[in-house]
C-alpha positions as a Python dict, from the first residue, in 0.01 Angstrom:
ca = {
    (1, 'X'): (0, 0, 0),
    (2, 'X'): (-119, -11, 361),
    (3, 'X'): (-134, 317, 550),
    (4, 'X'): (-9, 138, 858),
    (5, 'X'): (339, 276, 921),
    (6, 'X'): (619, 247, 1167),
    (7, 'X'): (719, 477, 1448),
    (8, 'X'): (1081, 550, 1528),
    (9, 'X'): (1218, 770, 1808),
    (10, 'X'): (1577, 884, 1764),
    (11, 'X'): (1818, 1127, 1927),
    (12, 'X'): (1989, 1363, 1682),
    (13, 'X'): (2304, 1561, 1760),
    (14, 'X'): (2333, 1925, 1651),
    (15, 'X'): (2650, 2102, 1543),
    (16, 'X'): (2668, 2277, 1882),
    (17, 'X'): (2649, 1942, 2065),
    (18, 'X'): (2287, 1957, 2170),
    (19, 'X'): (2052, 1660, 2146),
    (20, 'X'): (1716, 1673, 1970),
    (21, 'X'): (1450, 1411, 2046),
    (22, 'X'): (1289, 1316, 1714),
    (23, 'X'): (979, 1110, 1635),
    (24, 'X'): (946, 974, 1280),
    (25, 'X'): (613, 812, 1199),
    (26, 'X'): (559, 622, 872),
    (27, 'X'): (469, 524, 607),
    (28, 'X'): (843, 534, 540),
    (29, 'X'): (799, 585, 164),
    (30, 'X'): (558, 877, 206),
    (31, 'X'): (631, 1247, 157),
    (32, 'X'): (765, 1413, 475),
    (33, 'X'): (544, 1642, 685),
    (34, 'X'): (721, 1820, 970),
    (35, 'X'): (487, 1893, 1261),
    (36, 'X'): (582, 2169, 1507),
    (37, 'X'): (403, 2111, 1837),
    (38, 'X'): (248, 2371, 2065),
    (39, 'X'): (358, 2530, 2393),
    (40, 'X'): (426, 2360, 2631),
    (41, 'X'): (444, 2024, 2456),
    (42, 'X'): (691, 1756, 2353),
    (43, 'X'): (707, 1520, 2058),
    (44, 'X'): (487, 1217, 2126),
    (45, 'X'): (264, 999, 1912),
    (46, 'X'): (-24, 1203, 1769),
    (47, 'X'): (-267, 950, 1618),
    (48, 'X'): (-523, 1208, 1499),
    (49, 'X'): (-262, 1382, 1285),
    (50, 'X'): (-69, 1069, 1188),
    (51, 'X'): (-380, 889, 1061),
    (52, 'X'): (-489, 1190, 853),
    (53, 'X'): (-137, 1231, 720),
    (54, 'X'): (-104, 867, 620),
    (55, 'X'): (-433, 890, 431),
    (56, 'X'): (-282, 1183, 238),
    (57, 'X'): (39, 993, 163),
    (58, 'X'): (239, 1189, 421),
    (59, 'X'): (495, 1078, 680),
    (60, 'X'): (500, 1278, 1006),
    (61, 'X'): (831, 1395, 1149),
    (62, 'X'): (827, 1588, 1476),
    (63, 'X'): (1082, 1679, 1739),
    (64, 'X'): (1081, 1819, 2091),
    (65, 'X'): (1203, 2176, 2083),
    (66, 'X'): (1500, 2261, 2310),
    (67, 'X'): (1423, 2208, 2679),
    (68, 'X'): (1125, 1981, 2610),
    (69, 'X'): (1133, 1602, 2635),
    (70, 'X'): (1491, 1480, 2593),
    (71, 'X'): (1601, 1779, 2383),
    (72, 'X'): (1888, 1981, 2529),
    (73, 'X'): (1799, 2340, 2626),
    (74, 'X'): (1972, 2619, 2436),
    (75, 'X'): (2245, 2800, 2628),
    (76, 'X'): (2100, 3130, 2507),
    (77, 'X'): (1739, 3032, 2567),
    (78, 'X'): (1682, 3292, 2838),
    (79, 'X'): (1863, 3568, 2654),
    (80, 'X'): (1881, 3577, 2273),
    (81, 'X'): (1743, 3256, 2116),
    (82, 'X'): (1496, 3318, 1831),
    (83, 'X'): (1223, 3132, 1646),
    (84, 'X'): (1462, 3128, 1348),
    (85, 'X'): (1692, 2891, 1540),
    (86, 'X'): (1426, 2621, 1518),
    (87, 'X'): (1440, 2625, 1138),
    (88, 'X'): (1809, 2537, 1168),
    (89, 'X'): (1722, 2254, 1408),
    (90, 'X'): (1457, 2131, 1165),
    (91, 'X'): (1718, 2118, 888),
    (92, 'X'): (1951, 1921, 1119),
    (93, 'X'): (1676, 1669, 1192),
    (94, 'X'): (1592, 1629, 824),
    (95, 'X'): (1957, 1592, 728),
    (96, 'X'): (1994, 1313, 984),
    (97, 'X'): (1689, 1134, 843),
    (98, 'X'): (1808, 1177, 484),
    (99, 'X'): (1511, 1395, 396),
    (100, 'X'): (1529, 1674, 139),
    (101, 'X'): (1202, 1845, 49),
    (102, 'X'): (919, 1858, 301),
    (103, 'X'): (590, 2019, 397),
    (104, 'X'): (534, 2167, 742),
    (105, 'X'): (253, 2254, 979),
    (106, 'X'): (281, 2435, 1310),
    (107, 'X'): (4, 2455, 1570),
    (108, 'X'): (-16, 2721, 1843),
    (109, 'X'): (339, 2794, 1966),
    (110, 'X'): (461, 2580, 1676),
    (111, 'X'): (304, 2809, 1417),
    (112, 'X'): (597, 3054, 1413),
    (113, 'X'): (833, 2758, 1355),
    (114, 'X'): (644, 2654, 1042),
    (115, 'X'): (675, 3012, 917),
    (116, 'X'): (1048, 3007, 999),
    (117, 'X'): (1091, 2699, 781),
    (118, 'X'): (902, 2871, 498),
    (119, 'X'): (1123, 3180, 531),
    (120, 'X'): (1462, 3023, 594),
    (121, 'X'): (1446, 2690, 407),
    (122, 'X'): (1298, 2800, 73),
    (123, 'X'): (1307, 2537, -198),
    (124, 'X'): (1341, 2265, 63),
    (125, 'X'): (1022, 2360, 249),
    (126, 'X'): (765, 2338, -30),
    (127, 'X'): (472, 2479, 169),
    (128, 'X'): (384, 2572, 526),
    (129, 'X'): (65, 2591, 731),
    (130, 'X'): (42, 2807, 1042),
    (131, 'X'): (-225, 2773, 1309),
    (132, 'X'): (-44, 3001, 1551),
    (133, 'X'): (44, 3330, 1707),
    (134, 'X'): (160, 3655, 1552),
    (135, 'X'): (495, 3816, 1641),
    (136, 'X'): (462, 4052, 1937),
    (137, 'X'): (751, 4264, 1808),
    (138, 'X'): (561, 4349, 1487),
    (139, 'X'): (195, 4305, 1578),
    (140, 'X'): (-38, 4604, 1548),
    (141, 'X'): (-158, 4613, 1906),
    (142, 'X'): (-123, 4393, 2213),
    (143, 'X'): (-97, 4021, 2137),
    (144, 'X'): (-290, 3952, 2460),
    (145, 'X'): (-611, 4114, 2334),
    (146, 'X'): (-866, 3837, 2286),
    (147, 'X'): (-677, 3573, 2485),
    (148, 'X'): (-833, 3388, 2776),
    (149, 'X'): (-723, 3501, 3122),
    (150, 'X'): (-469, 3220, 3157),
    (151, 'X'): (-275, 3333, 2850),
    (152, 'X'): (-310, 3701, 2938),
    (153, 'X'): (-144, 3626, 3272),
    (154, 'X'): (127, 3416, 3107),
    (155, 'X'): (224, 3673, 2846),
    (156, 'X'): (208, 3951, 3103),
    (157, 'X'): (475, 3755, 3290),
    (158, 'X'): (675, 3712, 2968),
    (159, 'X'): (675, 4087, 2906),
    (160, 'X'): (783, 4146, 3269),
    (161, 'X'): (1109, 3956, 3211),
    (162, 'X'): (1279, 3623, 3273),
    (163, 'X'): (1252, 3623, 3652),
    (164, 'X'): (882, 3710, 3649),
    (165, 'X'): (816, 3441, 3388),
    (166, 'X'): (1007, 3179, 3587),
    (167, 'X'): (808, 3264, 3899),
    (168, 'X'): (483, 3239, 3703),
    (169, 'X'): (573, 2903, 3549),
    (170, 'X'): (701, 2760, 3879),
    (171, 'X'): (351, 2804, 4020),
    (172, 'X'): (197, 2629, 3718),
    (173, 'X'): (443, 2346, 3663),
    (174, 'X'): (196, 2102, 3818),
    (175, 'X'): (25, 2113, 3475),
    (176, 'X'): (307, 1890, 3352),
    (177, 'X'): (149, 1603, 3546),
    (178, 'X'): (-196, 1640, 3391),
    (179, 'X'): (-387, 1318, 3317),
    (180, 'X'): (-620, 1278, 3019),
    (181, 'X'): (-930, 1325, 3234),
    (182, 'X'): (-784, 1649, 3376),
    (183, 'X'): (-701, 1813, 3042),
    (184, 'X'): (-1024, 2012, 3002),
    (185, 'X'): (-1014, 2144, 3359),
    (186, 'X'): (-642, 2217, 3328),
    (187, 'X'): (-700, 2433, 3020),
    (188, 'X'): (-969, 2640, 3192),
    (189, 'X'): (-1097, 2925, 2976),
    (190, 'X'): (-835, 2838, 2712),
    (191, 'X'): (-1078, 2565, 2606),
    (192, 'X'): (-1417, 2727, 2532),
    (193, 'X'): (-1725, 2505, 2481),
    (194, 'X'): (-1649, 2436, 2114),
    (195, 'X'): (-1305, 2303, 2210),
    (196, 'X'): (-1430, 2101, 2506),
    (197, 'X'): (-1680, 1933, 2276),
    (198, 'X'): (-1393, 1841, 2043),
    (199, 'X'): (-1184, 1674, 2314),
    (200, 'X'): (-1208, 1313, 2209),
    (201, 'X'): (-1039, 1045, 2416),
    (202, 'X'): (-768, 1028, 2151),
    (203, 'X'): (-700, 1403, 2171),
    (204, 'X'): (-698, 1417, 2550),
    (205, 'X'): (-457, 1122, 2557),
    (206, 'X'): (-230, 1306, 2315),
    (207, 'X'): (-248, 1640, 2494),
    (208, 'X'): (-175, 1486, 2833),
    (209, 'X'): (118, 1282, 2698),
    (210, 'X'): (266, 1579, 2513),
    (211, 'X'): (237, 1810, 2815),
    (212, 'X'): (389, 1545, 3041),
    (213, 'X'): (678, 1514, 2794),
    (214, 'X'): (724, 1890, 2793),
    (215, 'X'): (800, 1894, 3164),
    (216, 'X'): (1068, 1626, 3186),
    (217, 'X'): (1334, 1892, 3241),
    (218, 'X'): (1116, 2132, 3438),
    (219, 'X'): (1005, 2471, 3309),
    (220, 'X'): (1307, 2549, 3089),
    (221, 'X'): (1146, 2454, 2757),
    (222, 'X'): (823, 2638, 2840),
    (223, 'X'): (1016, 2946, 2952),
    (224, 'X'): (1236, 2959, 2644),
    (225, 'X'): (946, 2894, 2406),
    (226, 'X'): (749, 3184, 2555),
    (227, 'X'): (1046, 3417, 2534),
    (228, 'X'): (1102, 3345, 2164),
    (229, 'X'): (740, 3433, 2089),
    (230, 'X'): (790, 3789, 2210),
    (231, 'X'): (1140, 3859, 2074),
    (232, 'X'): (1198, 3941, 1706),
    (233, 'X'): (1161, 3608, 1527),
    (234, 'X'): (1473, 3645, 1312),
    (235, 'X'): (1320, 3650, 964),
    (236, 'X'): (1103, 3875, 747),
    (237, 'X'): (745, 3754, 710),
    (238, 'X'): (695, 3987, 416),
    (239, 'X'): (984, 3833, 222),
    (240, 'X'): (863, 3472, 236),
    (241, 'X'): (846, 3313, -108),
    (242, 'X'): (731, 2966, 3),
    (243, 'X'): (354, 2910, -26),
    (244, 'X'): (188, 2960, 315),
    (245, 'X'): (-163, 2899, 443),
    (246, 'X'): (-303, 3051, 762),
    (247, 'X'): (-579, 2856, 936),
    (248, 'X'): (-768, 2977, 1241),
    (249, 'X'): (-1100, 2942, 1421),
    (250, 'X'): (-1301, 3250, 1517),
    (251, 'X'): (-1369, 3118, 1871),
    (252, 'X'): (-1003, 3048, 1956),
    (253, 'X'): (-914, 3185, 2303),
    (254, 'X'): (-554, 3057, 2303),
    (255, 'X'): (-452, 3238, 1985),
    (256, 'X'): (-690, 3527, 1914),
    (257, 'X'): (-859, 3539, 1574),
    (258, 'X'): (-700, 3881, 1517),
    (259, 'X'): (-359, 3712, 1506),
    (260, 'X'): (-463, 3509, 1204),
    (261, 'X'): (-601, 3815, 1029),
    (262, 'X'): (-272, 3997, 1094),
    (263, 'X'): (-65, 3704, 965),
    (264, 'X'): (-285, 3671, 658),
    (265, 'X'): (-221, 4038, 581),
    (266, 'X'): (152, 4036, 656),
    (267, 'X'): (290, 3699, 543),
    (268, 'X'): (380, 3740, 178),
    (269, 'X'): (130, 3563, -45),
    (270, 'X'): (-48, 3388, 242),
    (271, 'X'): (-377, 3211, 176),
    (272, 'X'): (-620, 3255, 465),
    (273, 'X'): (-870, 2998, 590),
    (274, 'X'): (-1044, 3180, 875),
    (275, 'X'): (-1319, 2950, 995),
    (276, 'X'): (-1622, 3088, 1176),
    (277, 'X'): (-1732, 2883, 1476),
    (278, 'X'): (-1415, 2681, 1529),
    (279, 'X'): (-1177, 2700, 1825),
    (280, 'X'): (-813, 2610, 1875),
    (281, 'X'): (-864, 2239, 1941),
    (282, 'X'): (-1183, 2189, 1739),
    (283, 'X'): (-999, 2304, 1426),
    (284, 'X'): (-812, 1973, 1443),
    (285, 'X'): (-1135, 1813, 1315),
    (286, 'X'): (-1047, 1975, 982),
    (287, 'X'): (-694, 1836, 972),
    (288, 'X'): (-761, 1629, 658),
    (289, 'X'): (-872, 1940, 470),
    (290, 'X'): (-576, 2134, 608),
    (291, 'X'): (-330, 1869, 492),
    (292, 'X'): (-498, 1842, 152),
    (293, 'X'): (-464, 2219, 113),
    (294, 'X'): (-101, 2206, 227),
    (295, 'X'): (-15, 1932, -17),
    (296, 'X'): (-179, 2128, -299),
    (297, 'X'): (10, 2444, -205),
    (298, 'X'): (338, 2254, -223),
    (299, 'X'): (237, 2079, -548),
    (300, 'X'): (293, 1742, -379),
    (301, 'X'): (82, 1498, -576),
    (302, 'X'): (-126, 1241, -391),
    (303, 'X'): (39, 901, -371),
    (304, 'X'): (-98, 657, -620),
}
């Protein structure tokens, strides 16, 4: 069968009358892979991932988290919303699409959401891959250690409270209008040389489109995403029974390498793939190996 699939964007209603913007990319008969995007991003076409997934017999389902794209912000986003809430949204999306079992991968700010699916949707989520941050509420140390200056400043604002974070993000909301040729400069020190070298035209197109989508409703999605990272996540990493893999590059300045080592030690049964010499973006060059590992973890056989 051809790996050329279809792409369908739909709006899904939640039980509390929110809307979730969902992107479902074929092949339609392939096994579902839920992709949790980074921060701040929205669900847009991601050819690098979709092509690798199709080659593995996987269908990519993604959605804009609350406040991003066309997805309704949570009423409690500034106060009590947790990472765990996104596992419930994931289940709502999958129910709407008629999907039962699935694999999941989360990159950057999406990493905790993949872990939430592993923790809270056991049996349905067959395996999860996290390329993302550790929980500030449990981490041994300061999550900012090892981050580039831009992320140190951002998380310092998060820890200072909602008003400080809103003021910080208001100054930086121009990033939502970034064009593909401005991506590298816009990332600053968050993209070290190894990541800049990995910024293909396809990746810069994706990153610009996803960041633009993130800002359609202003800073609310970015604000609420950041706040969930530093609150308790709402599940026990040490009680996860779903197979989990942790992938990370040693040169990552967005998510410090120490986060991956902490997750590998604290997520029950996690398999670690800590890659020397890779960054946050350059690790995407290994997406085929990551997906092959994920499929093996979930015992999802390759499509014949």
